[in-house]
N, C-alpha and C positions, 0 to 999 in steps of 0.2 A: 654206312656209318665208321667201316674201319679207316677208310680216305681220312674222316675229321678226326680220328682219335690220332693218326699218324702225323695230319696238319697241326694240330694242337700239341703234340710231342714236339714235332719240328721250330715249331715259334717260341713255345716256353726254354728250348735248346738253345734257340740261337739268340734268344732275349737273356740266357745265363752266360751265354759265352760274351755276349755283347758286355756285361755289367763285370765280367771277369776282367776283360780286356782294360775297361776304362780304369777298373782298380789296380790294376798293376801298373800300367802305362801312363796314370794320372801324374803330371809333376807339379810340386808349388814352389813358389821364391820364398824362404823362410827369411823375416826380416822383423826388425823391432819395431817398424811403423807397420799401422794397417794399410791394405792393398785399397786404394782409394778409387781403383779401376775394377774392384769385385761387384760381383753383382748384388751382392747383399751386404750392408755395412750400417752401422749407428751411432749415434754419440748422446751420450746420456750425462746427467750429473744431480747430485743431491748434497746438501748439507747437513751435515753431521754433529750434532753437540757433543763433542768431544775429541781431545787430540787426537793429531795425526798419528801420533805413534802408537796409539791406542788401536784407532781402525786399521792402522796398517798390521800390526800383531795380530788383529782376529783375522785378516785375508790371507796374512802369511802363514797362519796356521791351518793349512791344507787339510791335514787328515781330519781335521774336526769342524770341516765344511757342513758337513749333513747334520750337525746337532743344532745348525741355526739358520740352515738354509735347506728346505723340503726338496728344493729341484736338484739335489745333488746327491748321489747314492753312492756308498764305497769309495771315497776319495783316498788314496793313498799316495805319499810324497815316496820315491826312490832317492833316498839319502838326505844330506842336509840340505836346506832352503837356500839355494844358489844358483846363478847363473849358468844355465849347461845342465842342469839336474832336470828329471822328468817325474812327471807324476800321472798316475792313471785315475780314473774316474766317470762315473756314469751319470747322463743326464739327457732327460727326453727319451730315453729306454736304448741311447746310444753307449757306445763303450768309448770312450776320448783316451788317448795317448798322447799327452802334452810336454813340454820343455819349456822351462823357465830360459826366456832371451834377456829380462830385465828385470834385475833386484836392486834398488837403491833405498835401502831400508829407511823408513818413514815419509819416504816420497814415492816411489814407483814400483809397479809390479806388472811383469809383462809375459805373456808366453804364445805358443803357436801351440796348434793339435791339429790331430788329423782322427777323423772317424769316418763310417762308411760314406763315401760320394761325397766327403766335404773335407774341407782346410781351413782354420780358421785363426787370425790372430787378434788377440786380444788383449788391451793395456788399460791400466788403472795407476790414477796418478791421486795422490792427497798433497791438498795444499792447504796449509794454515791460514785461515781467516778468523780476526776479531776472537780468538779462543776457539774456535770451532773447526769443522774440516770440512773443504770441499772436495767431493769425491767424483771424479771424472773417468767416465769408462767409456772406451770406443772399441768396437771391433767391425772387423771385416770377415766373409763367409764367400766361400768359393769352392768350386768343383763341379761335376757334371751334375749330381745331384741337386745342388743347390741351385744351377743355372736353369734345371727342369721344371723346380717348384720355387721359383723365386719369391712370390708372393707369400707364398706359406711360410717359408725360412724367413722373411722380411719382419712378417708380424710375430713369428715365435720368437726370433732375436730378442725384437724390442719388449716384448711382452716379459721373456724372461730377464732380462738387463734390468726392466724397472722391478720386478720380484726381487733380484738380487739387492738392488740397492736398498729397498725397501727393507729387506730383511739384516742387511747390514749395519742400516741405521737402527733399529731395532736391538740388535747385538750388542752395538758400541756404545749405546746411551744407554744401557743398563749399569747400574752403579755396583 
């Protein structure tokens, strides 16, 4: 029995050290473009019956995301909304620290962020078309945990972005 307990402690300890080393020594390429080679990536779009400036304003108001998008908790922009500034938020049980890499008022928003075992690059584009806005979003995810649970992360990302787009549409189309 003692041998079993010691073996379990050794296994758990080895696993904890391995995870800690993966977190400390993982490095990611920060870019304005998604990583086309990442194990998880998606592209989605939706048409919103509102002008791009209104849709952009809602997306750029990070501190209020949780008021219209329930998948986000405690969003907090650290400083003004501009390239290079960061924000912190929670989604899917993870605390995420993101940095804005693209801010083109009325047209584009992009950020990259790191969470436990994952790094993501996230880009939103707002295009006017016949008085409406086509919102396109693309995201790539990589990291040791993402690679380990690729299928789970792929399904989760696709579902999350569909919900985000749907909620953005509802909020933007309010009069």
